[in-house]
C-alpha positions as CSV (number, residue, x, y, z in Angstrom):
1,X,57.5,24.2,33.7
2,X,59.1,20.7,34.0
3,X,58.8,18.2,31.5
4,X,59.0,14.7,32.4
5,X,59.9,12.7,29.3
6,X,60.5,8.9,27.8
7,X,59.5,6.0,25.9
8,X,56.6,3.8,25.7
9,X,55.9,2.1,29.1
10,X,58.5,4.1,30.9
11,X,56.1,5.3,33.6
12,X,55.5,8.3,33.0
13,X,51.5,8.2,33.6
14,X,52.3,6.1,36.8
15,X,53.9,8.7,38.2
16,X,52.2,11.6,37.4
17,X,49.3,9.8,38.6
18,X,51.5,9.4,41.8
19,X,52.2,12.9,42.3
20,X,49.0,13.9,41.8
21,X,47.5,12.2,44.2
22,X,49.9,12.8,47.0
23,X,49.6,16.6,46.2
24,X,46.1,16.5,46.4
25,X,46.1,15.1,49.8
26,X,48.0,17.6,50.8
27,X,45.8,20.2,49.4
28,X,48.9,20.9,47.1
29,X,47.1,20.3,43.5
30,X,46.0,23.2,41.5
31,X,44.5,21.1,38.9
32,X,45.6,18.2,36.3
33,X,44.8,16.7,33.0
34,X,45.6,13.2,32.1
35,X,45.1,12.7,27.6
36,X,44.4,9.3,26.9
37,X,44.0,8.7,22.6
38,X,41.3,6.6,22.9
39,X,39.0,8.3,24.7
40,X,37.0,11.3,23.2
41,X,36.7,13.1,26.8
42,X,40.2,13.3,26.8
43,X,42.0,13.4,23.6
44,X,40.8,16.8,22.9
45,X,43.7,19.2,23.0
46,X,40.5,21.9,23.2
47,X,39.1,20.7,26.8
48,X,42.5,21.1,28.5
49,X,42.1,24.9,29.6
50,X,38.7,24.9,30.4
51,X,39.2,21.6,32.3
52,X,42.2,23.4,33.9
53,X,39.9,26.3,34.8
54,X,37.4,24.9,36.6
55,X,39.7,22.5,38.7
56,X,41.6,26.0,40.3
57,X,38.6,27.0,41.7
58,X,38.6,24.1,43.8
59,X,42.4,25.2,44.9
60,X,41.5,28.7,44.9
61,X,38.2,29.0,45.9
62,X,37.6,32.8,45.9
63,X,38.4,32.4,42.4
64,X,34.9,31.3,41.3
65,X,33.1,34.8,41.4
66,X,35.6,36.6,39.0
67,X,35.6,32.9,36.8
68,X,32.0,33.1,36.4
69,X,31.5,37.0,35.8
70,X,34.0,36.2,32.8
71,X,31.4,33.0,31.4
72,X,28.2,35.5,32.0
73,X,29.5,38.1,30.2
74,X,31.1,36.2,27.3
75,X,28.9,32.9,27.1
76,X,30.9,32.1,23.7
77,X,34.1,32.4,25.8
78,X,34.4,28.4,24.8
79,X,34.3,29.2,21.4
80,X,37.5,31.4,21.1
81,X,40.7,30.9,20.8
82,X,43.4,28.6,23.1
83,X,45.3,31.6,23.5
84,X,41.7,33.9,24.7
85,X,40.7,31.0,27.0
86,X,43.9,30.9,28.7
87,X,43.9,35.2,29.3
88,X,40.2,35.0,30.0
89,X,39.8,31.6,32.1
90,X,43.1,31.5,33.8
91,X,45.2,34.7,33.7
92,X,42.8,37.4,34.1
93,X,40.7,35.8,37.2
94,X,43.9,34.8,38.9
95,X,45.2,38.6,38.8
96,X,42.0,40.1,39.7
97,X,42.1,37.5,42.8
98,X,45.4,38.7,43.6
99,X,45.1,42.6,43.6
100,X,42.3,41.8,45.8
101,X,44.1,40.1,48.4
102,X,46.7,43.1,48.0
103,X,44.2,45.2,48.6
104,X,43.4,43.9,52.0
105,X,39.5,42.8,50.9
106,X,40.6,38.7,51.2
107,X,42.9,37.4,54.2
108,X,44.2,34.3,52.3
109,X,47.6,36.2,51.0
110,X,49.2,32.6,51.7
111,X,48.2,31.4,48.5
112,X,50.8,33.9,46.9
113,X,53.6,31.9,48.5
114,X,52.0,28.6,48.5
115,X,53.5,26.5,45.5
116,X,51.2,24.3,43.7
117,X,51.6,21.7,41.1
118,X,49.3,21.9,37.7
119,X,49.8,18.3,35.9
120,X,49.0,17.6,32.6
121,X,50.0,14.0,31.4
122,X,50.5,12.1,28.1
123,X,50.4,15.3,25.9
124,X,51.2,13.7,22.9
125,X,48.0,11.8,23.0
126,X,46.5,15.2,22.6
127,X,45.4,14.2,18.9
128,X,46.1,17.0,17.1
129,X,50.5,17.6,17.0
130,X,49.7,21.2,16.2
131,X,47.3,21.5,19.0
132,X,50.4,20.1,21.1
133,X,53.0,22.5,20.2
134,X,50.2,25.2,20.7
135,X,49.4,24.3,24.0
136,X,52.9,24.5,25.0
137,X,53.7,27.6,23.3
138,X,50.3,28.9,25.3
139,X,51.8,27.6,28.7
140,X,55.3,28.6,27.9
141,X,53.9,32.5,27.6
142,X,51.6,32.4,30.3
143,X,53.3,31.3,33.4
144,X,55.5,34.7,33.9
145,X,52.2,36.7,33.8
146,X,50.5,34.6,36.6
147,X,50.8,36.1,40.2
148,X,50.5,32.6,42.4
149,X,53.2,30.3,42.1
150,X,52.1,27.3,40.2
151,X,54.3,24.5,38.7
152,X,53.5,22.9,35.3
153,X,54.8,18.9,35.0
154,X,54.0,17.6,31.7
155,X,54.2,14.3,30.4
156,X,54.9,13.2,26.8
157,X,56.9,10.7,24.9
158,X,59.7,12.4,23.1
159,X,58.0,12.8,19.8
160,X,59.9,14.8,17.7
161,X,57.4,18.1,17.3
162,X,57.4,18.1,21.2
163,X,61.1,17.7,21.6
164,X,61.7,20.2,19.3
165,X,59.0,22.5,21.3
166,X,60.9,22.5,24.1
167,X,64.6,22.5,23.0
168,X,64.1,25.8,20.4
169,X,60.5,27.3,21.5
170,X,61.1,28.1,25.3
171,X,64.0,29.2,27.4
172,X,65.1,27.0,30.2
173,X,62.5,24.2,30.5
174,X,63.7,21.5,33.4
175,X,63.5,18.0,31.9
176,X,63.8,14.4,33.1
177,X,64.3,11.2,30.7
178,X,62.8,8.1,32.9
179,X,63.9,6.7,29.6
180,X,67.5,6.8,31.0
181,X,67.1,6.9,34.8
182,X,70.4,4.9,36.1
183,X,68.3,3.7,38.9
184,X,65.4,2.0,37.0
185,X,66.8,-1.2,37.6
186,X,67.3,-1.3,41.3
187,X,63.5,0.7,41.5
188,X,62.2,-2.0,39.5
189,X,63.5,-5.0,41.3
190,X,62.4,-3.1,44.3
191,X,58.9,-3.4,42.8
192,X,58.9,-7.2,41.6
193,X,60.2,-7.9,45.1
194,X,57.4,-5.9,46.8
195,X,54.8,-7.4,44.5
196,X,55.7,-10.9,44.4
197,X,55.9,-10.6,48.5
198,X,52.4,-9.4,48.2
199,X,51.4,-12.4,46.3
200,X,52.8,-14.8,48.8
201,X,51.1,-13.4,51.5
202,X,47.2,-12.4,49.8
203,X,47.1,-15.0,47.1
204,X,44.7,-18.1,48.0
205,X,46.9,-20.9,46.9
206,X,49.8,-19.0,48.9
207,X,50.1,-22.3,51.1
208,X,51.1,-24.0,48.2
209,X,54.1,-21.4,47.1
210,X,57.2,-23.4,47.0
211,X,59.3,-21.5,49.9
212,X,61.7,-19.6,47.8
213,X,59.5,-18.9,45.1
214,X,60.4,-16.6,43.2
215,X,63.9,-17.4,42.7
216,X,66.4,-14.8,42.8
217,X,67.6,-15.3,39.2
218,X,63.9,-15.9,37.9
219,X,63.7,-11.9,39.3
220,X,66.8,-10.8,37.7
221,X,65.6,-12.7,34.2
222,X,62.3,-10.3,34.8
223,X,64.2,-7.2,35.2
224,X,66.5,-7.5,32.3
225,X,63.6,-8.0,29.9
226,X,61.8,-5.4,31.4
227,X,64.4,-2.8,29.5
228,X,64.4,-0.3,32.3
229,X,60.6,0.1,31.7
230,X,57.6,-0.5,34.2
231,X,55.4,-1.3,31.9
232,X,56.8,-4.7,31.3
233,X,57.2,-5.7,34.7
234,X,53.7,-4.4,36.0
235,X,51.8,-6.4,33.0
236,X,53.9,-9.5,34.3
237,X,52.6,-8.9,37.7
238,X,49.0,-8.6,36.6
239,X,49.4,-11.6,34.9
240,X,50.9,-13.7,37.9
241,X,48.5,-12.6,40.6
242,X,45.5,-13.5,39.0
243,X,43.4,-15.2,41.9
244,X,42.1,-17.5,38.8
245,X,45.5,-19.4,38.5
246,X,48.3,-20.9,40.6
247,X,51.2,-18.2,40.6
248,X,54.1,-20.4,40.3
249,X,52.7,-21.6,36.9
250,X,51.9,-18.3,35.3
251,X,55.4,-17.1,36.4
252,X,56.8,-20.5,34.6
253,X,54.6,-19.2,31.2
254,X,56.1,-15.5,31.8
255,X,60.0,-17.3,31.5
256,X,59.0,-19.5,28.6
257,X,59.0,-22.8,30.5
258,X,55.8,-23.7,30.0
259,X,53.4,-23.2,26.8
260,X,50.4,-20.6,26.9
261,X,48.0,-21.2,24.3
262,X,45.2,-19.7,25.6
263,X,46.2,-17.5,27.9
264,X,47.7,-13.8,26.8
265,X,50.2,-12.8,29.5
266,X,51.2,-9.6,27.4
267,X,47.5,-8.5,26.7
268,X,48.2,-4.8,28.0
269,X,51.7,-4.8,26.6
270,X,50.5,-5.9,22.9
271,X,47.6,-3.1,23.1
272,X,50.2,-0.7,23.8
273,X,52.1,-1.8,21.1
274,X,49.0,-1.8,18.8
275,X,47.9,1.4,19.4
276,X,51.3,3.4,18.5
277,X,51.3,1.2,15.0
278,X,48.1,2.4,14.3
279,X,49.2,5.7,14.7
280,X,50.9,5.5,11.3
281,X,49.1,6.1,8.8
282,X,51.1,5.8,5.6
283,X,50.9,1.6,4.8
284,X,54.4,1.8,2.5
285,X,55.8,3.4,5.6
286,X,54.6,1.0,8.1
287,X,55.7,-2.0,6.2
288,X,59.2,-0.7,5.8
289,X,59.6,0.3,9.1
290,X,58.2,-3.8,10.3
291,X,60.7,-4.8,7.7
292,X,63.2,-2.9,9.5
293,X,62.7,-4.1,13.0
294,X,63.0,-8.2,11.7
295,X,66.2,-6.7,9.8
296,X,67.0,-5.5,13.5
297,X,66.3,-8.5,15.4
298,X,68.2,-10.9,12.5
299,X,70.9,-9.2,12.9
300,X,70.5,-9.7,16.6
301,X,71.0,-13.8,16.3
302,X,73.5,-12.9,13.7
303,X,71.6,-14.6,11.0
304,X,72.3,-15.5,7.4
305,X,73.8,-12.5,5.3
306,X,72.8,-10.1,8.7
307,X,75.7,-11.7,10.4
308,X,78.4,-10.3,7.5
309,X,80.7,-7.8,8.6
310,X,80.0,-5.2,5.5
311,X,76.9,-3.9,7.8
312,X,78.5,-1.1,10.4
313,X,75.5,-0.9,12.2
314,X,71.5,-1.9,12.3
315,X,71.2,1.5,10.7
316,X,73.6,0.7,8.0
317,X,72.0,-2.8,7.1
318,X,68.6,-0.9,7.0
319,X,69.1,1.9,4.7
320,X,71.0,-0.8,2.2
321,X,68.4,-3.6,2.7
322,X,65.8,-1.0,1.9
323,X,67.5,0.7,-0.4
324,X,67.4,4.1,1.4
325,X,69.3,7.5,1.4
326,X,71.9,8.6,4.5
327,X,69.0,9.9,6.6
328,X,66.3,8.6,5.6
329,X,65.9,5.8,8.5
330,X,65.4,9.1,10.5
331,X,61.8,9.8,8.9
332,X,61.2,6.3,8.6
333,X,61.3,5.9,12.3
334,X,59.7,9.2,13.2
335,X,56.3,8.3,14.3
336,X,58.2,5.6,16.7
337,X,60.1,8.0,19.1
338,X,58.5,6.5,21.8
339,X,60.1,3.1,21.2
340,X,63.2,4.0,19.7
341,X,65.9,6.4,19.5
342,X,69.0,7.0,17.8
343,X,72.0,7.0,19.6
344,X,75.7,7.6,18.3
345,X,74.7,7.0,15.0
346,X,72.8,3.7,15.2
347,X,68.5,2.9,16.6
348,X,68.4,1.5,20.3
349,X,65.1,0.1,20.9
350,X,63.6,0.7,24.1
351,X,62.0,-2.2,24.8
352,X,63.1,-5.8,24.2
353,X,59.9,-7.2,24.4
354,X,59.2,-5.4,21.4
355,X,60.8,-7.8,19.5
356,X,58.7,-10.9,21.6
357,X,55.8,-9.3,20.6
358,X,56.7,-8.5,16.8
359,X,58.1,-12.2,16.6
360,X,55.2,-14.2,17.7
361,X,52.3,-13.8,15.0
362,X,49.8,-14.7,17.7
363,X,50.4,-11.5,19.4
364,X,50.8,-9.1,16.3
365,X,49.6,-10.8,13.5
366,X,52.3,-10.4,11.5
367,X,55.0,-12.0,9.9
368,X,57.7,-9.6,10.3
369,X,60.9,-12.5,10.2
370,X,59.4,-13.6,6.6
371,X,59.4,-9.7,5.5
372,X,62.8,-9.3,6.6
373,X,64.3,-12.8,5.2
374,X,62.9,-11.7,2.3
375,X,64.5,-8.0,1.4
376,X,67.9,-10.2,2.4
377,X,67.2,-13.0,-0.5
378,X,65.9,-9.6,-2.4
379,X,69.6,-7.9,-1.8
380,X,71.3,-11.0,-2.8
381,X,69.3,-11.4,-6.0
382,X,69.9,-8.1,-7.2
383,X,73.4,-7.9,-6.1
384,X,76.3,-7.8,-8.7
385,X,77.8,-11.4,-7.2
386,X,74.6,-13.4,-8.2
387,X,74.1,-12.1,-11.3
388,X,76.2,-9.0,-13.4
389,X,73.2,-6.5,-13.8
390,X,69.2,-6.8,-12.9
391,X,67.9,-7.0,-16.4
392,X,69.6,-10.0,-16.7
393,X,67.4,-11.7,-13.8
394,X,64.2,-10.2,-14.9
395,X,65.1,-11.7,-18.1
396,X,65.3,-15.2,-17.0
397,X,64.1,-17.8,-14.7
398,X,65.4,-18.1,-11.1
399,X,66.6,-21.8,-12.2
400,X,69.3,-20.0,-14.1
401,X,70.4,-18.0,-11.6
402,X,70.7,-21.0,-9.1
403,X,73.1,-22.6,-12.2
404,X,74.6,-19.2,-13.0
405,X,75.5,-17.7,-9.7
406,X,79.5,-17.9,-9.7
407,X,79.6,-17.8,-5.5
408,X,78.5,-20.8,-3.6
409,X,78.5,-18.6,-0.4
410,X,76.0,-16.6,-2.0
411,X,73.5,-19.1,-3.3
412,X,74.0,-20.5,0.0
413,X,73.0,-17.8,2.0
414,X,70.1,-17.0,-1.2
415,X,68.6,-20.5,0.0
416,X,68.9,-20.2,4.0
417,X,66.7,-16.6,3.0
418,X,64.5,-18.5,0.9
419,X,63.7,-21.3,3.5
420,X,62.3,-18.6,5.7
421,X,61.1,-15.6,3.1
422,X,57.7,-14.4,2.6
423,X,57.7,-15.1,-0.6
424,X,56.9,-12.3,-3.2
425,X,55.4,-12.2,-6.9
426,X,58.2,-12.4,-8.7
427,X,59.6,-15.6,-6.8
428,X,56.2,-17.3,-7.0
429,X,55.9,-16.9,-10.5
430,X,59.4,-17.7,-11.9
431,X,59.3,-20.7,-9.6
432,X,55.8,-22.0,-11.1
433,X,57.6,-21.2,-14.5
434,X,57.5,-24.5,-16.9
435,X,61.2,-24.0,-16.9
436,X,61.7,-25.1,-13.6
437,X,63.2,-28.2,-15.0
438,X,65.3,-30.2,-12.1
439,X,67.2,-32.1,-14.5
440,X,68.3,-29.4,-16.7
441,X,68.6,-26.6,-13.6
442,X,70.8,-28.4,-11.2
443,X,73.3,-30.9,-12.8
444,X,75.9,-29.4,-11.5
445,X,74.5,-29.2,-8.0
446,X,73.6,-32.3,-7.7
447,X,76.9,-33.8,-8.9
448,X,78.6,-32.3,-5.4
449,X,79.6,-34.2,-2.6
450,X,76.6,-34.4,0.1
451,X,78.4,-32.6,2.3
452,X,78.9,-29.5,0.2
453,X,77.1,-26.1,1.8
454,X,75.9,-25.9,-1.9
455,X,73.7,-28.9,-2.0
456,X,72.6,-28.3,1.6
457,X,71.4,-24.9,0.1
458,X,69.4,-26.7,-2.8
459,X,67.6,-28.8,0.3
460,X,67.2,-25.7,2.3
461,X,65.4,-23.9,-0.7
462,X,63.4,-26.3,-2.0
463,X,62.1,-27.0,1.7
464,X,60.2,-23.8,1.3
465,X,59.3,-23.8,-2.3
466,X,58.0,-27.4,-2.5
467,X,54.6,-25.9,-2.9
468,X,55.6,-23.6,-5.8
469,X,57.4,-26.3,-7.9
470,X,56.9,-30.1,-9.7
471,X,57.1,-33.3,-7.2
472,X,59.9,-34.6,-9.7
473,X,62.6,-31.8,-8.2
474,X,62.2,-33.1,-4.3
475,X,62.2,-36.8,-6.4
476,X,65.2,-35.4,-8.1
477,X,67.2,-34.3,-5.3
478,X,66.4,-37.5,-2.7
């Protein structure tokens, strides 16, 4: 048994499909099954074993009488357990065929020395995780009893339960992680260069393309953005090679050198991301994941509070800002192990394009950065540097906090994040309070020089909250 795994879009299914086609062309494919979560005919794990059995008849034609006899004797066989089906539909008919050959009743004894491939792609897209693990156990138990050299190739995302099964429930299993493929960037560059050459050769507007199109630095940019995952490169090529548009214009859109209001260059990638996140059934967990991803992005930009050296890692920042206990981040991201992984104590995103998707509300439908800024502002409010205790904050108005803030730098950070934050009910209610009297609230602030970071912070703060407070605030500050 060979396990091929990797993050979403790493190219598992493409590779499995290519191998299945090549092995079939050489009559070396025994059977295949491609799981697909949104297809009712391909997301049910109970269909796997009957499908493999029926396909095996095409590879072992002499198997048909034994399989037919089993089904005729027991019409309810397909309603029985998966283990029973594996024994009755695969193992026993193959053993009977083998015995018949041993006794010289068949002349096709070469079957016993001719390895054949069984491809099971996308096991993680079987709807029930329990069935996924059960199928793995059944296959592992079955392989030693098969009289013919069948080689099982199983592909999946590295979901925690599947990883645990391969690491602890079976013996030695050959495996390969496509997400850690050292040749991935070279292969993606080759793929892009080959596909661009095809566009230059076959596109209706090929004669109007620049002689050196695309430039090598543009290809290098696409390779970098792919994050070693073929899905990005494949999606880019599908967008550019459209025969209804100029390929050079489409490449400019991809490289963000010109706007694209109507086109959706990442439609397939967006659909994949949406599908993965729809699997998270807990709304509270989903929101925390959104905030956590926003925190990671702000840290990558060294933005505001998230630029502080107090955070030793993305994981540390997420635990503090979301008030999680050590280790909770691992549980939080467990449904997304196809997109992220934990490496040296920190979180790694497989796809850089994941952030591109989330920070663009037109693609994700989310205000991801607003949630992260809200978390950062909330952390500052709760911190000892702003008020001595949280209870005092609950009993007073935001404006009292502004004048009582002993640390101008903290207030500057607070105001910066409020400028971009999604204002929660607590902030909104306080900002609408009649106690928001600018002349009583900001006397010390207004007397400071215009170059003061604190005064600039007030401008930041009022810029976003002007819709919540009286016009007099803006007039006073101006």
